[in-house]
C-alpha positions as CSV (number, residue, x, y, z in Angstrom):
1,M,-30.2,-23.0,1.5
2,N,-29.5,-19.5,1.6
3,T,-27.1,-19.6,4.5
4,P,-23.4,-18.9,5.1
5,N,-20.7,-21.3,6.1
6,I,-19.8,-19.7,9.2
7,R,-22.2,-18.4,11.9
8,F,-22.3,-17.2,15.6
9,K,-23.4,-19.7,17.9
10,G,-27.3,-19.7,18.4
11,F,-28.3,-18.5,14.9
12,T,-29.9,-20.9,12.4
13,G,-32.4,-20.8,9.6
14,D,-32.3,-19.3,6.1
15,W,-31.3,-15.7,5.3
16,E,-34.0,-13.8,3.5
17,Q,-33.5,-12.0,0.2
18,R,-34.8,-8.4,-0.1
19,K,-34.6,-5.7,-2.4
20,L,-33.0,-2.6,-1.2
21,S,-36.1,-0.7,-1.9
22,S,-38.0,-2.8,0.8
23,I,-35.4,-1.8,3.3
24,Y,-34.9,2.1,2.7
25,N,-37.6,4.7,1.9
26,D,-35.2,6.8,0.0
27,I,-32.9,5.7,-2.5
28,G,-31.4,8.4,-4.7
29,N,-28.8,10.7,-6.3
30,A,-27.0,13.4,-4.0
31,F,-26.6,16.5,-5.8
32,V,-25.3,15.9,-9.4
33,G,-23.9,18.8,-11.5
34,T,-21.1,21.5,-11.0
35,A,-20.2,22.4,-7.5
36,T,-16.9,24.1,-8.0
37,P,-18.1,27.7,-7.9
38,Y,-19.3,26.9,-4.4
39,Y,-16.0,25.8,-3.1
40,V,-14.4,27.6,-0.3
41,E,-11.2,27.2,1.8
42,E,-13.1,26.9,5.0
43,G,-16.8,26.0,5.1
44,H,-18.9,22.6,5.3
45,F,-17.1,19.2,4.5
46,Y,-18.5,18.1,0.9
47,L,-18.6,14.3,0.8
48,E,-17.4,13.1,-2.8
49,S,-16.7,9.9,-4.2
50,N,-12.9,10.3,-3.5
51,N,-13.6,10.1,-0.1
52,I,-15.3,6.4,-0.1
53,K,-13.0,3.4,-0.4
54,D,-12.9,0.0,0.7
55,G,-15.8,0.5,3.2
56,Q,-14.8,3.5,4.8
57,I,-14.7,7.2,4.6
58,N,-11.2,8.9,4.2
59,H,-10.2,12.4,4.3
60,N,-7.1,12.1,1.9
61,T,-8.8,14.9,-0.2
62,E,-11.0,17.3,1.4
63,V,-13.6,19.9,-0.4
64,F,-15.6,22.6,1.3
65,I,-18.8,24.4,0.1
66,N,-20.4,27.7,1.3
67,D,-23.1,28.2,3.6
68,E,-25.6,29.2,0.7
69,F,-25.1,26.1,-1.2
70,Y,-24.9,23.8,1.7
71,E,-28.3,24.9,3.0
72,K,-29.8,24.6,-0.7
73,Q,-29.2,20.7,-0.1
74,K,-30.9,20.5,3.1
75,D,-33.4,18.0,1.8
76,K,-30.5,15.8,0.6
77,W,-28.6,16.1,3.9
78,L,-27.1,12.7,5.2
79,H,-27.4,11.5,8.7
80,T,-25.7,9.2,11.0
81,G,-26.4,5.7,10.0
82,D,-27.3,6.5,6.5
83,M,-25.2,4.8,3.6
84,V,-23.7,6.3,0.5
85,M,-22.0,4.3,-2.7
86,V,-19.9,5.6,-5.5
87,Q,-21.9,5.8,-8.7
88,S,-19.2,6.7,-11.2
89,G,-15.7,5.6,-11.3
90,H,-14.9,3.0,-8.7
91,V,-18.5,2.1,-8.5
92,G,-19.9,-0.2,-5.6
93,H,-17.5,1.2,-2.8
94,A,-19.9,2.1,0.0
95,A,-19.3,3.7,3.4
96,V,-21.7,4.3,6.5
97,I,-22.1,8.1,7.8
98,P,-20.6,8.3,11.1
99,A,-21.9,10.5,14.0
100,E,-19.0,13.2,13.2
101,L,-20.4,13.7,9.6
102,D,-24.3,14.0,10.6
103,C,-26.0,16.5,8.3
104,S,-23.4,16.3,5.8
105,A,-23.9,17.2,1.9
106,A,-22.7,15.1,-0.6
107,H,-21.8,15.3,-4.3
108,A,-22.6,12.6,-6.9
109,L,-23.0,9.6,-4.6
110,I,-26.0,7.3,-4.4
111,M,-27.8,7.7,-0.8
112,F,-29.6,5.3,1.1
113,R,-31.6,6.9,3.8
114,N,-34.5,6.6,6.0
115,P,-34.8,2.7,6.6
116,K,-38.4,1.0,6.6
117,V,-37.2,-1.6,8.7
118,E,-34.8,-2.3,11.6
119,I,-31.3,-2.6,9.8
120,E,-27.8,-2.6,10.7
121,P,-26.1,-0.3,7.9
122,Y,-22.4,-1.8,8.6
123,F,-24.1,-5.2,8.0
124,L,-25.0,-4.1,4.6
125,N,-21.6,-2.3,4.1
126,Y,-19.7,-5.4,4.6
127,Q,-21.9,-7.4,2.5
128,Y,-21.1,-5.1,-0.5
129,Q,-17.4,-6.0,0.1
130,T,-18.3,-9.6,-0.7
131,T,-17.2,-11.3,-4.0
132,K,-20.8,-12.0,-4.8
133,S,-21.9,-8.7,-4.3
134,K,-19.1,-7.1,-6.2
135,K,-20.4,-9.5,-9.2
136,K,-23.8,-8.5,-8.8
137,I,-22.7,-4.7,-9.1
138,E,-20.5,-5.3,-11.8
139,N,-23.6,-6.8,-13.7
140,I,-25.6,-3.7,-13.5
141,T,-22.5,-1.4,-14.2
142,T,-22.6,0.5,-17.5
143,G,-19.8,2.4,-19.6
144,N,-16.6,1.6,-21.2
145,T,-14.1,4.4,-20.0
146,I,-16.0,5.4,-16.9
147,K,-18.0,2.8,-14.9
148,H,-21.6,3.9,-13.8
149,I,-24.4,2.6,-11.8
150,L,-27.8,4.1,-11.4
151,A,-30.0,4.6,-8.2
152,S,-32.7,3.1,-9.7
153,E,-30.6,-0.2,-10.3
154,M,-29.7,-0.3,-6.7
155,Q,-33.5,0.0,-5.6
156,E,-33.9,-3.2,-7.3
157,F,-30.6,-4.7,-6.0
158,I,-31.2,-7.9,-3.8
159,V,-29.4,-8.3,-0.6
160,D,-29.0,-11.4,1.9
161,V,-30.7,-10.4,5.1
162,T,-30.7,-12.0,8.6
163,P,-32.3,-11.0,12.0
164,Y,-31.3,-7.9,13.4
165,G,-29.3,-9.7,16.2
166,E,-26.9,-11.6,13.9
167,Q,-26.4,-8.6,11.7
168,K,-25.3,-6.5,14.6
169,K,-22.8,-9.4,15.6
170,I,-21.4,-9.7,12.1
171,A,-21.0,-6.1,11.6
172,G,-19.3,-5.8,15.0
173,L,-16.8,-8.6,14.0
174,F,-15.8,-6.9,10.7
175,R,-15.4,-3.8,12.4
176,D,-13.1,-5.0,14.8
177,F,-11.1,-6.2,11.8
178,D,-11.0,-2.8,10.3
179,N,-10.1,-1.2,13.4
180,L,-7.0,-3.8,14.0
181,I,-6.0,-3.2,10.3
182,T,-6.1,0.3,10.7
183,L,-4.1,0.3,14.0
184,H,-1.2,-1.6,12.4
185,Q,-1.3,0.3,9.4
186,R,-1.2,3.7,11.2
187,K,1.8,2.2,13.3
188,C,3.4,1.0,10.1
189,D,3.2,4.6,8.5
190,S,4.3,6.1,11.6
191,L,7.6,4.3,11.8
192,K,8.2,5.1,8.0
193,Q,7.9,8.8,9.0
194,V,10.2,8.2,11.9
195,K,12.5,6.2,9.5
196,K,12.6,9.1,7.1
197,Y,13.3,11.7,9.5
198,M,16.1,9.9,11.2
199,L,17.6,9.2,7.8
200,Q,17.9,12.7,7.3
201,K,19.5,13.6,10.6
202,M,21.9,10.6,11.3
203,F,23.9,11.2,8.0
204,P,25.6,14.6,7.3
205,K,23.9,16.9,5.0
206,Q,25.7,18.2,1.9
207,G,28.5,20.6,3.1
208,E,28.6,19.2,6.6
209,K,31.0,16.6,8.4
210,V,28.9,15.5,11.3
211,P,25.2,14.4,11.4
212,K,22.6,16.2,13.6
213,I,21.7,13.3,15.8
214,R,24.5,10.9,17.0
215,F,24.8,8.0,19.4
216,A,26.2,8.8,22.7
217,G,30.2,8.5,22.8
218,F,31.0,9.1,19.0
219,T,32.5,12.5,18.3
220,G,34.7,13.5,15.4
221,D,34.2,14.1,11.6
222,W,32.8,11.7,9.2
223,E,35.1,11.2,5.9
224,Q,34.0,11.3,2.5
225,R,35.0,9.3,-0.8
226,K,33.6,8.2,-3.9
227,L,31.3,5.0,-3.9
228,G,33.7,3.1,-5.9
229,E,36.7,3.6,-3.8
230,S,34.5,2.2,-0.8
231,L,33.5,-1.0,-2.6
232,S,36.0,-4.2,-3.1
233,F,33.4,-5.3,-5.9
234,L,31.1,-3.5,-8.3
235,K,29.4,-5.3,-11.2
236,D,26.0,-5.3,-12.9
237,G,23.9,-8.5,-13.6
238,T,24.2,-10.9,-16.6
239,H,23.7,-9.5,-20.0
240,G,22.4,-11.2,-23.2
241,T,19.7,-14.0,-23.5
242,H,19.3,-17.2,-21.5
243,S,17.1,-20.1,-22.0
244,D,14.6,-20.8,-19.7
245,A,14.5,-24.1,-17.6
246,V,11.6,-25.7,-15.6
247,D,13.8,-26.2,-12.5
248,G,17.1,-24.5,-11.8
249,P,18.5,-21.3,-10.5
250,L,16.6,-18.2,-10.3
251,L,17.2,-15.3,-12.9
252,L,15.9,-12.2,-11.1
253,S,15.4,-8.5,-12.3
254,A,14.9,-5.1,-10.9
255,K,11.3,-5.7,-10.1
256,N,12.2,-8.4,-7.5
257,I,13.9,-5.8,-5.2
258,K,11.5,-3.9,-3.4
259,D,11.2,-2.4,0.0
260,G,14.7,-3.8,1.3
261,T,13.9,-7.3,0.3
262,V,14.2,-9.9,-2.5
263,K,10.9,-11.3,-3.4
264,W,10.1,-14.0,-6.0
265,D,7.3,-16.7,-6.7
266,E,6.7,-19.4,-8.9
267,T,6.4,-17.3,-12.0
268,D,9.8,-15.9,-11.9
269,R,12.5,-17.0,-14.5
270,R,14.7,-19.9,-14.0
271,I,17.9,-21.0,-15.9
272,S,19.8,-24.2,-16.1
273,Q,22.5,-25.0,-13.9
274,E,25.1,-25.0,-16.7
275,E,24.1,-21.4,-17.6
276,Y,24.2,-20.3,-13.8
277,E,27.6,-21.7,-13.3
278,K,28.8,-20.0,-16.5
279,I,27.5,-16.6,-15.5
280,H,29.4,-17.0,-12.2
281,S,32.6,-18.5,-13.5
282,N,34.6,-15.3,-12.7
283,F,32.7,-14.3,-9.8
284,S,30.3,-15.5,-7.1
285,L,27.6,-13.5,-5.1
286,K,27.9,-13.4,-1.2
287,N,25.8,-13.2,1.6
288,G,26.2,-9.4,2.6
289,D,26.7,-8.1,-1.0
290,I,24.1,-5.0,-1.7
291,L,21.7,-5.3,-4.4
292,L,20.8,-1.9,-6.2
293,T,18.4,-1.6,-9.0
294,I,19.9,0.6,-12.0
295,V,17.5,0.1,-14.8
296,G,14.0,1.3,-14.8
297,S,13.0,2.1,-11.2
298,I,16.4,2.9,-10.2
299,G,17.5,3.2,-6.5
300,E,16.0,0.1,-4.8
301,A,18.2,-1.6,-2.5
302,A,18.4,-4.9,-0.4
303,I,21.4,-6.8,1.4
304,L,21.7,-10.3,-0.1
305,K,20.9,-12.5,2.7
306,D,21.0,-15.8,1.0
307,S,22.9,-15.8,-2.4
308,N,22.5,-19.6,-3.1
309,G,20.8,-20.3,-6.5
310,L,20.2,-16.7,-7.3
311,T,21.5,-14.4,-10.1
312,F,20.3,-11.2,-11.6
313,Q,19.7,-9.5,-15.0
314,R,21.7,-6.4,-15.8
315,S,19.0,-4.1,-14.2
316,V,20.7,-4.8,-10.7
317,A,24.2,-3.9,-9.7
318,F,26.2,-5.8,-7.1
319,L,28.0,-3.6,-4.4
320,R,30.5,-5.4,-2.0
321,P,31.7,-2.9,0.6
322,K,35.5,-2.9,1.6
323,E,36.3,-4.0,5.2
324,D,36.1,-0.5,6.5
325,I,32.5,0.0,5.6
326,L,29.7,-2.3,6.7
327,S,26.9,-3.7,4.5
328,D,24.2,-2.5,7.0
329,F,25.7,0.8,7.0
330,L,26.1,1.1,3.4
331,Y,22.7,-0.2,2.6
332,T,21.2,2.5,5.1
333,E,23.0,5.4,3.4
334,I,21.8,4.3,0.0
335,Q,18.2,5.2,1.3
336,T,18.8,8.7,2.3
337,S,17.5,11.3,0.2
338,T,20.9,12.8,-0.4
339,F,22.1,9.5,-2.0
340,Q,18.9,8.9,-3.9
341,K,19.3,12.6,-5.3
342,E,22.6,11.5,-6.4
343,I,21.4,8.6,-8.4
344,E,18.5,10.5,-10.0
345,S,21.0,13.3,-11.3
346,R,23.3,10.8,-12.9
347,K,20.7,8.5,-14.7
348,S,20.4,8.5,-18.4
349,M,17.4,9.5,-20.0
350,S,17.0,6.6,-22.7
351,A,14.0,4.9,-23.7
352,Q,14.2,2.8,-20.3
353,P,15.9,5.2,-17.3
354,G,19.0,3.8,-15.9
355,I,22.5,4.7,-14.3
356,Y,26.0,3.5,-15.5
357,L,28.4,1.6,-13.1
358,G,30.9,4.2,-14.0
359,D,28.6,6.9,-13.0
360,L,27.3,5.0,-9.7
361,A,30.9,4.9,-8.8
362,E,31.4,8.5,-8.6
363,I,28.6,9.1,-6.3
364,P,30.0,10.7,-2.9
365,L,29.6,8.6,0.0
366,K,29.9,10.0,3.7
367,Y,30.8,7.7,6.3
368,S,31.9,7.3,9.8
369,P,35.6,5.8,10.4
370,S,34.3,4.1,13.5
371,L,33.0,0.6,12.7
372,D,31.1,0.6,16.1
373,E,29.2,3.7,15.2
374,Q,28.6,2.2,11.5
375,N,27.2,-0.9,13.5
376,K,24.7,0.9,15.8
377,I,23.5,3.1,13.0
378,G,22.9,-0.1,11.1
379,E,21.2,-1.9,13.9
380,Y,19.0,1.0,14.5
381,F,17.5,1.2,11.1
382,S,17.5,-2.7,10.8
383,N,15.4,-2.6,14.0
384,L,13.0,0.1,12.5
385,E,12.7,-1.8,9.4
386,N,11.8,-5.1,11.4
387,L,9.0,-3.0,13.3
388,I,7.8,-1.9,9.9
389,T,7.6,-5.0,8.5
390,L,6.1,-6.6,11.4
391,H,3.1,-4.4,11.4
392,Q,2.7,-4.2,7.6
393,R,2.5,-8.0,7.8
394,K,-0.1,-8.0,10.7
395,S,-2.1,-5.5,8.7
396,D,-1.9,-7.8,5.5
397,S,-2.7,-11.0,7.5
398,L,-5.6,-9.7,8.9
399,K,-6.9,-8.5,5.6
400,E,-6.5,-11.9,4.4
401,I,-8.6,-13.3,7.3
402,K,-11.2,-10.6,6.8
403,K,-11.4,-11.4,3.2
404,F,-12.0,-15.2,4.0
405,M,-14.5,-14.4,6.6
406,L,-16.3,-12.1,4.3
407,Q,-16.9,-15.1,1.8
408,N,-17.8,-17.4,4.6
409,M,-20.1,-15.1,7.1
410,F,-22.5,-14.1,4.2
411,P,-24.3,-16.5,1.9
412,N,-22.1,-16.8,-1.3
413,K,-24.5,-18.6,-3.8
């Protein structure tokens, strides 16, 4: 039976399998050739493959063409509800033309226009995102370095079709998913911009002694000293080789520190309890220590929340602030562009970029002598990060639900 695992109530029966040529009158190429001589700074938006990704049209890059070239392509203009598909590069990515792009010209895309039958274009658009359709498109793709599909191949491409009423419901559900994903991603990106702005304004710039933005009730100059003078402990992770163990403490590296958190999974290395204890015979990590990547992708930081059963390779440094510097405050300052530029200027350009502990310790640190002010700054950015994480997780969770539903609301065999 050619039916999906999950259906809206009231819909039964097998889905049909139809060639796209039986659905569309016109399946062919948009303009293929050199268009750069007709580019202008202001003109008609020219839809290209860079604008088509994951079922949507984006404006991350925009190209415009002049009136003359635009009018020459009148017989290939795209209209609301038409579909386009990338034919070279990231092949198979498709999108539906929205009302605001009616009468658009396109470059090097496969166009699906003038339907013969009643069809919901977004229904097909989401079907192309299923694993089944992606594999089928991959099977007709040619080229080693640059992948390519032909419009003639897509004319023969077979899709699963159900009555129009069910198509509309399926398309509506997935459009709701996309709208929610976009909403949370935009909130996440907006909060990241707020964080970036506030990092610039809530710490003094070079040559200044007070920040531009400050919590009410706090006055007076900030102080400055070297980072090493602000720490009671500065050390890098373990050097040398270690034997792997099936079950034991984790031996992590710089790649495990990203976006303010320490992340690991079952693929990460483990060592024996004996080796772990040997590594920490002269010191032990503590909750509140700051982890800083110092080899490879340097400058990533995180506050250690749970030190039990963790140790790190030499690509990570451990920073333990003195009593007059709060961990949340120091962690936040490390993320400022001023601090990151100081790290960048001191890194060694060997086979793998890195920064020596001695050079790290020389970085100037500006701090408020008031622990209350430090605490407020740390809390403010911690709350911002929590909101960013919340919206990112919601976006990621919705993507996973969408992925599951794509595999179950279309026939997968």
